[in-house]
Each structure stands twice: as structure tokens, then as C-alpha cells.
N, C-alpha and C positions, 0 to 999 in steps of 0.2 A: 621803711627799713626798720627791722627786727636783728638785734644782736643777740647774742647768747652767751650767758654765764661764764666767765673765764674767757671773754673773746677782747682782744686790745683793740681797744678806739684813740682815736684824737677828738680832742674839744674842738670842736670849728669857732674860727673867729665870727664873734655878734657882725661883724660889718662885712668880711672877705669869705665865703663857705670855702675856699680852696687853699685859704692857711689853717694854720693850728695853733692854737693858743700853750703852752707848756710840753710837761714831757706826755708819753703816752700814758691811758689810764685803762684797768682791767675792770670789765663788766662785773658786778660783784651777787645782783638780784636786777629781774624783769618784772613787772606788775602794771597794773593800769590803774589809774589815777591821774591829779593834775599836776603840770609842769610846777617846778617852784623854783623860780628865780630867784627870790627875796625868802630865806630859809626862816629869820626870825620877824616876817613881818607880815603877815597874813592881808593885812588888810592891801598892801600894797602888792603884792602879790595878787590878791584876786583882783584891783584895780587893771593891772598888768596883765591879766589872763581876758578879760572884758574887752580892753582896747582892744589886744591886737587877735580877740575872737579867737581864742583857745579855748578847746576842749577837755573832758578825760581823753585819755589816752594811753598807749604805751610807755612808759617811764622806765628810766633805771636808776638803779645805785651804782656808784662807780668811785674805783680807789683811785684818785688823783692826787697828781703830789704828796702824799702819804697822808692825805685826809679823805673823808667818804662824805660825797656829792650824793644828795636826795634828787629823787626825782627829776632826771634828766631824761628832758623831751631828744628822744631818736632822729628830733632836726639838727641838734647841736652837737652830734654824735659822726662822724667818718669812722667805716672800718678801715683798721690798719694795712691788711692786702691791697684797698682799693685806694690806698693813698699815694698822692702823689710827692715825690721829693724833688 
């Protein structure tokens, strides 16, 4: 799924994709890169990506709860207008 800059999204729960974490986020950038789950630990991020067999793909920078999260995988996001309340 692709998102556009300015679009509102939910961050999906890692355990249940039908549940959302925190507040709505807004997409501020979209590009091709490796997703980052460990922002300040390149070795741990590389190990995690290899274990999950995740490659370079479409990622997003989002403004989430007042902070910018970088290289968020599309798999971790749910479009606001497609969400279930």
C-alpha cells in the first residue's frame, strides 16, 4: 500500500494489525530505503531485517506524537479512511 505526503495514518500494533498505537500520524516524506525499527542501532536493525527477510522498499517518515519517525514500513501503517473504529 502506498501513502501520500500529507495523508493521515494510524500506526498498527505489532501484535494485532486491527489495533492502533497512539494518535494519528501524518506522512511527511515517502521514499525507497530499508525500514528502521532501531533508529540508533544500525547493527540491531540489520540483524532484525535479515531475520524478518525484509528488503529495501517504500518507507515513510511520519510525524507521530510530536516526533518524526523515519523509514517506517508501509506494513506498519493503516490509512485513516480505511480504519475501523
